[in-house]
Each structure stands twice: as structure tokens, then as C-alpha cells.
LOMI-215375 format. One record per residue (C-alpha): residue in one letter; chain; x, y, z. Coordinates in steps of 0.02 Angstrom, whole numbers. Example, Ala and Ser with C-alpha at 12.3 -4.5 7.8 and 13.67 -1.06 7.14 Angstrom:
+---+---+--------+--------+--------+
| r | c |     c1 |     c2 |     c3 |
+---+---+--------+--------+--------+
| A | A |    615 |   -225 |    390 |
| S | A |    684 |    -53 |    357 |
+---+---+--------+--------+--------+
//
This chain:
+---+---+--------+--------+--------+
| r | c |     c1 |     c2 |     c3 |
+---+---+--------+--------+--------+
| X | A |  -1322 |  -4700 |  -1688 |
| X | A |  -1336 |  -4675 |  -1886 |
| X | A |  -1237 |  -4574 |  -1989 |
| X | A |  -1350 |  -4422 |  -1980 |
| X | A |  -1339 |  -4420 |  -1789 |
| X | A |  -1150 |  -4416 |  -1801 |
| X | A |  -1146 |  -4273 |  -1914 |
| X | A |  -1264 |  -4183 |  -1798 |
| X | A |  -1160 |  -4226 |  -1635 |
| X | A |  -1000 |  -4177 |  -1735 |
| X | A |  -1082 |  -4008 |  -1779 |
| X | A |  -1140 |  -3972 |  -1606 |
| X | A |   -968 |  -4012 |  -1542 |
| X | A |   -887 |  -3892 |  -1657 |
| X | A |  -1007 |  -3761 |  -1614 |
| X | A |   -997 |  -3775 |  -1426 |
| X | A |   -833 |  -3683 |  -1404 |
| X | A |   -899 |  -3535 |  -1506 |
| X | A |  -1061 |  -3533 |  -1418 |
| X | A |   -984 |  -3528 |  -1243 |
| X | A |   -866 |  -3389 |  -1304 |
| X | A |  -1020 |  -3293 |  -1380 |
| X | A |  -1124 |  -3316 |  -1216 |
| X | A |   -991 |  -3301 |  -1085 |
| X | A |   -888 |  -3163 |  -1163 |
| X | A |  -1010 |  -3058 |  -1257 |
| X | A |  -1198 |  -3078 |  -1216 |
| X | A |  -1176 |  -3096 |  -1024 |
| X | A |  -1061 |  -2948 |   -997 |
| X | A |  -1164 |  -2838 |  -1117 |
| X | A |  -1318 |  -2891 |  -1016 |
| X | A |  -1229 |  -2857 |   -844 |
| X | A |  -1164 |  -2681 |   -912 |
| X | A |  -1355 |  -2641 |   -970 |
| X | A |  -1417 |  -2683 |   -792 |
| X | A |  -1272 |  -2574 |   -712 |
| X | A |  -1318 |  -2425 |   -835 |
| X | A |  -1508 |  -2448 |   -771 |
| X | A |  -1470 |  -2426 |   -590 |
| X | A |  -1438 |  -2277 |   -471 |
| X | A |  -1356 |  -2297 |   -296 |
| X | A |  -1474 |  -2233 |   -169 |
| X | A |  -1365 |  -2296 |    -30 |
| X | A |  -1186 |  -2366 |      1 |
| X | A |  -1244 |  -2537 |    -59 |
| X | A |  -1413 |  -2500 |   -114 |
| X | A |  -1471 |  -2470 |   -298 |
| X | A |  -1632 |  -2425 |   -381 |
| X | A |  -1697 |  -2432 |   -559 |
| X | A |  -1663 |  -2280 |   -648 |
| X | A |  -1632 |  -2181 |   -820 |
| X | A |  -1540 |  -2051 |   -747 |
| X | A |  -1365 |  -2100 |   -820 |
| X | A |  -1441 |  -2098 |   -987 |
| X | A |  -1528 |  -1925 |   -942 |
| X | A |  -1356 |  -1869 |   -881 |
| X | A |  -1283 |  -1901 |  -1064 |
| X | A |  -1414 |  -1800 |  -1151 |
| X | A |  -1415 |  -1653 |  -1020 |
| X | A |  -1229 |  -1628 |  -1027 |
| X | A |  -1161 |  -1549 |  -1186 |
| X | A |   -995 |  -1610 |  -1164 |
| X | A |  -1048 |  -1798 |  -1166 |
| X | A |  -1161 |  -1800 |  -1320 |
| X | A |  -1045 |  -1676 |  -1421 |
| X | A |   -901 |  -1795 |  -1392 |
| X | A |  -1004 |  -1935 |  -1436 |
| X | A |  -1058 |  -1839 |  -1619 |
| X | A |   -878 |  -1807 |  -1640 |
| X | A |   -814 |  -1976 |  -1611 |
| X | A |   -947 |  -2055 |  -1734 |
| X | A |   -908 |  -1917 |  -1871 |
| X | A |   -720 |  -1943 |  -1851 |
| X | A |   -734 |  -2135 |  -1858 |
| X | A |   -841 |  -2121 |  -2027 |
| X | A |   -709 |  -1999 |  -2094 |
| X | A |   -567 |  -2123 |  -2047 |
| X | A |   -661 |  -2264 |  -2133 |
| X | A |   -693 |  -2171 |  -2281 |
| X | A |   -504 |  -2119 |  -2294 |
| X | A |   -445 |  -2306 |  -2250 |
| X | A |   -560 |  -2352 |  -2398 |
| X | A |   -488 |  -2233 |  -2530 |
| X | A |   -308 |  -2286 |  -2474 |
| X | A |   -340 |  -2470 |  -2471 |
| X | A |   -442 |  -2488 |  -2626 |
| X | A |   -293 |  -2451 |  -2757 |
| X | A |   -171 |  -2556 |  -2646 |
| X | A |   -297 |  -2701 |  -2643 |
| X | A |   -314 |  -2676 |  -2832 |
| X | A |   -127 |  -2672 |  -2862 |
| X | A |   -108 |  -2830 |  -2762 |
| X | A |   -257 |  -2934 |  -2831 |
| X | A |   -258 |  -2881 |  -3019 |
| X | A |    -78 |  -2811 |  -3064 |
| X | A |     42 |  -2912 |  -2976 |
| X | A |     74 |  -3103 |  -3008 |
| X | A |    179 |  -3241 |  -2916 |
| X | A |    300 |  -3202 |  -2778 |
| X | A |    292 |  -3005 |  -2804 |
| X | A |    101 |  -3016 |  -2753 |
| X | A |    144 |  -3121 |  -2606 |
| X | A |    300 |  -3011 |  -2570 |
| X | A |    182 |  -2848 |  -2562 |
| X | A |     40 |  -2929 |  -2458 |
| X | A |    174 |  -2978 |  -2341 |
| X | A |    247 |  -2789 |  -2330 |
| X | A |     66 |  -2735 |  -2281 |
| X | A |     73 |  -2871 |  -2139 |
| X | A |    236 |  -2825 |  -2068 |
| X | A |    191 |  -2660 |  -1968 |
| X | A |     56 |  -2775 |  -1888 |
| X | A |    196 |  -2886 |  -1808 |
| X | A |    211 |  -2772 |  -1666 |
| X | A |     71 |  -2702 |  -1558 |
| X | A |    -40 |  -2545 |  -1585 |
| X | A |     57 |  -2462 |  -1439 |
| X | A |    215 |  -2476 |  -1530 |
| X | A |    161 |  -2417 |  -1703 |
| X | A |     71 |  -2259 |  -1619 |
| X | A |    223 |  -2220 |  -1525 |
| X | A |    315 |  -2231 |  -1692 |
| X | A |    210 |  -2087 |  -1759 |
| X | A |    231 |  -1986 |  -1603 |
| X | A |    416 |  -2005 |  -1624 |
| X | A |    401 |  -1945 |  -1817 |
| X | A |    274 |  -1807 |  -1786 |
| X | A |    335 |  -1726 |  -1622 |
| X | A |    416 |  -1553 |  -1622 |
| X | A |    594 |  -1627 |  -1638 |
| X | A |    540 |  -1783 |  -1747 |
| X | A |    590 |  -1838 |  -1921 |
| X | A |    452 |  -1726 |  -2004 |
| X | A |    480 |  -1567 |  -1919 |
| X | A |    676 |  -1582 |  -1958 |
| X | A |    643 |  -1610 |  -2139 |
| X | A |    520 |  -1472 |  -2163 |
| X | A |    662 |  -1359 |  -2083 |
| X | A |    800 |  -1433 |  -2199 |
| X | A |    688 |  -1404 |  -2350 |
| X | A |    662 |  -1217 |  -2304 |
| X | A |    464 |  -1237 |  -2283 |
| X | A |    458 |  -1185 |  -2104 |
| X | A |    579 |  -1080 |  -2005 |
| X | A |    571 |  -1181 |  -1840 |
| X | A |    517 |  -1335 |  -1764 |
| X | A |    330 |  -1392 |  -1802 |
| X | A |    229 |  -1492 |  -1674 |
| X | A |    113 |  -1597 |  -1774 |
| X | A |     49 |  -1699 |  -1636 |
| X | A |   -117 |  -1670 |  -1526 |
| X | A |   -231 |  -1627 |  -1647 |
| X | A |   -366 |  -1708 |  -1765 |
| X | A |   -259 |  -1746 |  -1915 |
| X | A |   -130 |  -1832 |  -1810 |
| X | A |   -270 |  -1938 |  -1737 |
| X | A |   -345 |  -1974 |  -1909 |
| X | A |   -169 |  -2028 |  -1970 |
| X | A |   -155 |  -2155 |  -1831 |
| X | A |   -323 |  -2221 |  -1844 |
| X | A |   -304 |  -2243 |  -2027 |
| X | A |   -138 |  -2321 |  -2020 |
| X | A |   -193 |  -2440 |  -1886 |
| X | A |   -342 |  -2500 |  -1975 |
| X | A |   -268 |  -2509 |  -2159 |
| X | A |   -240 |  -2701 |  -2156 |
| X | A |   -413 |  -2741 |  -2097 |
| X | A |   -473 |  -2646 |  -2252 |
| X | A |   -347 |  -2716 |  -2385 |
| X | A |   -386 |  -2898 |  -2334 |
| X | A |   -565 |  -2913 |  -2372 |
| X | A |   -542 |  -2796 |  -2531 |
| X | A |   -396 |  -2911 |  -2589 |
| X | A |   -511 |  -3067 |  -2571 |
| X | A |   -654 |  -2981 |  -2664 |
| X | A |   -553 |  -2916 |  -2803 |
| X | A |   -459 |  -3076 |  -2827 |
| X | A |   -616 |  -3162 |  -2880 |
| X | A |   -660 |  -3028 |  -3012 |
| X | A |   -629 |  -3107 |  -3190 |
| X | A |   -511 |  -3021 |  -3293 |
| X | A |   -617 |  -3061 |  -3442 |
| X | A |   -767 |  -2956 |  -3365 |
| X | A |   -652 |  -2806 |  -3356 |
| X | A |   -591 |  -2838 |  -3531 |
| X | A |   -774 |  -2853 |  -3601 |
| X | A |   -815 |  -2692 |  -3517 |
| X | A |   -687 |  -2596 |  -3604 |
| X | A |   -737 |  -2693 |  -3780 |
| X | A |   -909 |  -2633 |  -3750 |
| X | A |   -854 |  -2444 |  -3740 |
| X | A |   -824 |  -2421 |  -3571 |
| X | A |   -688 |  -2316 |  -3501 |
| X | A |   -589 |  -2330 |  -3340 |
| X | A |   -714 |  -2223 |  -3235 |
| X | A |   -882 |  -2317 |  -3299 |
| X | A |   -784 |  -2498 |  -3274 |
| X | A |   -750 |  -2448 |  -3094 |
| X | A |   -922 |  -2386 |  -3063 |
| X | A |  -1025 |  -2528 |  -3159 |
| X | A |   -910 |  -2681 |  -3150 |
| X | A |   -769 |  -2664 |  -3007 |
| X | A |   -857 |  -2590 |  -2874 |
| X | A |  -1024 |  -2680 |  -2874 |
| X | A |   -921 |  -2840 |  -2873 |
| X | A |   -807 |  -2782 |  -2736 |
| X | A |   -957 |  -2725 |  -2635 |
| X | A |   -956 |  -2858 |  -2514 |
| X | A |   -778 |  -2827 |  -2473 |
| X | A |   -786 |  -2647 |  -2466 |
| X | A |   -946 |  -2663 |  -2343 |
| X | A |   -860 |  -2793 |  -2236 |
| X | A |   -692 |  -2697 |  -2231 |
| X | A |   -783 |  -2526 |  -2184 |
| X | A |   -889 |  -2621 |  -2034 |
| X | A |   -729 |  -2683 |  -1960 |
| X | A |   -631 |  -2524 |  -1983 |
| X | A |   -773 |  -2425 |  -1915 |
| X | A |   -793 |  -2539 |  -1767 |
| X | A |   -602 |  -2513 |  -1725 |
| X | A |   -592 |  -2335 |  -1742 |
| X | A |   -752 |  -2302 |  -1648 |
| X | A |   -688 |  -2407 |  -1508 |
| X | A |   -506 |  -2362 |  -1504 |
| X | A |   -441 |  -2274 |  -1349 |
| X | A |   -259 |  -2289 |  -1366 |
| X | A |   -228 |  -2192 |  -1538 |
| X | A |   -335 |  -2037 |  -1499 |
| X | A |   -269 |  -2026 |  -1323 |
| X | A |    -85 |  -2033 |  -1369 |
| X | A |   -100 |  -1938 |  -1540 |
| X | A |   -229 |  -1821 |  -1482 |
| X | A |   -171 |  -1785 |  -1308 |
| X | A |   -283 |  -1784 |  -1147 |
| X | A |   -405 |  -1661 |  -1235 |
| X | A |   -435 |  -1769 |  -1382 |
| X | A |   -622 |  -1781 |  -1327 |
| X | A |   -641 |  -1956 |  -1389 |
| X | A |   -798 |  -2053 |  -1325 |
| X | A |   -692 |  -2200 |  -1259 |
| X | A |   -593 |  -2079 |  -1167 |
| X | A |   -746 |  -2026 |  -1076 |
| X | A |   -786 |  -2204 |  -1035 |
| X | A |   -627 |  -2239 |   -966 |
| X | A |   -627 |  -2081 |   -854 |
| X | A |   -802 |  -2132 |   -782 |
| X | A |   -750 |  -2314 |   -745 |
| X | A |   -562 |  -2286 |   -692 |
| X | A |   -540 |  -2113 |   -635 |
| X | A |   -717 |  -2067 |   -558 |
| X | A |   -763 |  -2244 |   -516 |
| X | A |   -940 |  -2218 |   -578 |
| X | A |   -977 |  -2385 |   -657 |
| X | A |  -1161 |  -2339 |   -683 |
| X | A |  -1129 |  -2187 |   -804 |
| X | A |   -989 |  -2277 |   -879 |
| X | A |  -1102 |  -2430 |   -924 |
| X | A |  -1230 |  -2307 |   -996 |
| X | A |  -1090 |  -2224 |  -1107 |
| X | A |  -1035 |  -2412 |  -1153 |
| X | A |  -1225 |  -2466 |  -1202 |
| X | A |  -1244 |  -2304 |  -1306 |
| X | A |  -1080 |  -2330 |  -1398 |
| X | A |  -1148 |  -2510 |  -1439 |
| X | A |  -1311 |  -2430 |  -1491 |
| X | A |  -1221 |  -2303 |  -1604 |
| X | A |  -1103 |  -2434 |  -1688 |
| X | A |  -1257 |  -2546 |  -1723 |
| X | A |  -1363 |  -2394 |  -1802 |
| X | A |  -1219 |  -2340 |  -1914 |
| X | A |  -1178 |  -2521 |  -1968 |
| X | A |  -1358 |  -2557 |  -2016 |
| X | A |  -1373 |  -2395 |  -2108 |
| X | A |  -1227 |  -2429 |  -2209 |
| X | A |  -1296 |  -2590 |  -2247 |
| X | A |  -1462 |  -2516 |  -2306 |
| X | A |  -1378 |  -2388 |  -2412 |
| X | A |  -1268 |  -2511 |  -2500 |
| X | A |  -1400 |  -2632 |  -2530 |
| X | A |  -1305 |  -2775 |  -2432 |
| X | A |  -1342 |  -2890 |  -2299 |
| X | A |  -1240 |  -2943 |  -2154 |
| X | A |  -1259 |  -3128 |  -2183 |
| X | A |  -1219 |  -3104 |  -2365 |
| X | A |  -1074 |  -2998 |  -2330 |
| X | A |   -997 |  -3130 |  -2205 |
| X | A |  -1028 |  -3265 |  -2342 |
| X | A |   -933 |  -3187 |  -2455 |
+---+---+--------+--------+--------+
//
């Protein structure tokens, strides 16, 4: 066996665990879920091919309205996360130096040393009627009595943005860290101001990081179940809650699988549209 054959064998050995993980935990479960979604129970243990589960989604307003609400809320949460994370990433990547840079990045990581459940319960303690925020508002005289800040869309967005912030900061820091300071200075030397430099120099250079961060955050928020349920209450109307209800509460695996397939299609379409609008490609974004 020559050197080239050794390299090919080494490559396939390295690829094998990832390929097995992809096939066994991604492709096969999704194909099985699709097969379950395309069947209808005709007897206790007999099934027939049917599109009834997908038809039920489009004929029941609660399902497709929850579907659209989840998509719009996820897009809004992604946009808010980007607006908050970009100045933080710029400060870490271009302003700070040395140990201060590492320290601030570590401070961004600290909340993620605990689980999402603990972080979400922390927000529940802060926002509840007897929580810290309500007491501060009463002490300052802005409100007359306790204020319940949970179980609404604002609380859900707050929790989603907070839990996804790090996944936007990291790719942005990576992208902005490679931006040459001389390039920014040249923009100012040629008559540009802060807004034009941001628009024509910084954002185009950081676009791969922006796109990859938005994809990650959008997928996380769209498929999130814990945060909308805890901060939004049982009536939060999040689509993953509908999937949970079909699988766990009603034991309707066929309809739950159909909802899961539709959620996968929705996320894929929105990611594709985002790549088209930004002029990026998935391979190029991942390569950066």
C-alpha cells in the first residue's frame, strides 16, 4: 500500500464516525418520521398510506397559525440577537486587547456553564410578580403594585435572545477578528464616516459570520420547547408545544410526525431564503 492509499484509508477512518452519526441519528430517524407522517391508522395494528395528517394541519386554523407565529417570533428573536450581539462582538474583537479580551469572552461563556433550564428559571424568578424587577419598579414609584412580567411574548423573546446570544457572538467575533484594522482606517482616510464604514467595509466582511450565526440562532429558537413553555405559559402557542402535545399527550404519533416534517421544511426554506438574500452559500459560510 503506497502513501496515497494510506492517506485515503486515514481519511475514511476519520470520516466513518461522523458518517455513522449522520446516518443513524439524522437520516434514518427523519426518514422514519416521514413514513409515520404518511400513514393513517385503519385498524388497531394496520396502517394505510395517507396525506390526512398534512391535510389536518392546513384545515385546522390553530395549527397553521401557531406554525406562522413560531416562524415570525423566531425571525424576530434572531434579528434582536444579531442587533445585541454585533456591538458586543465588535468590542471583543476590535477594541479589547490581551487579557481583557479573554476575560470579556469568558464572561459571555459563564451563563452557559449551567443548563438552559436553570437559566430560564432564573428569568422566571426575576420577572415574576414578586420578583426583583417588580420590586425595583415598586420601590422607584413607577408602578403602584406588583407587576407580572411572565407569560407574554416579550418574556418569551427575552428568554430566547438570552439563551441564544452566545451562538451569535462566537461566529461574529471570529469573522470580525480577521478584519484588518488598516482596512477600516483606509475607509476613514477616503472620506467615509462610521455609518458608511460599517455598511461597506465591516458588514460585508462579517457577512459569513452574520449568516452562520443567524442560521444557528434561528434553528435553536424555532425548535426550542423549554423557554416558550416556561416563560410563555401553557398558552404560549409555540409549534414545538403542538408537537409535544400530539406525541406525549394525545399519543397521535402520525400527526406529531407530520408536524415535525413541516417544521423541518419550514426551517430549511427560511435558511435557504436567508442565504439567497444575503448572497451567501452554505458551503462558503461553513468554510469561513
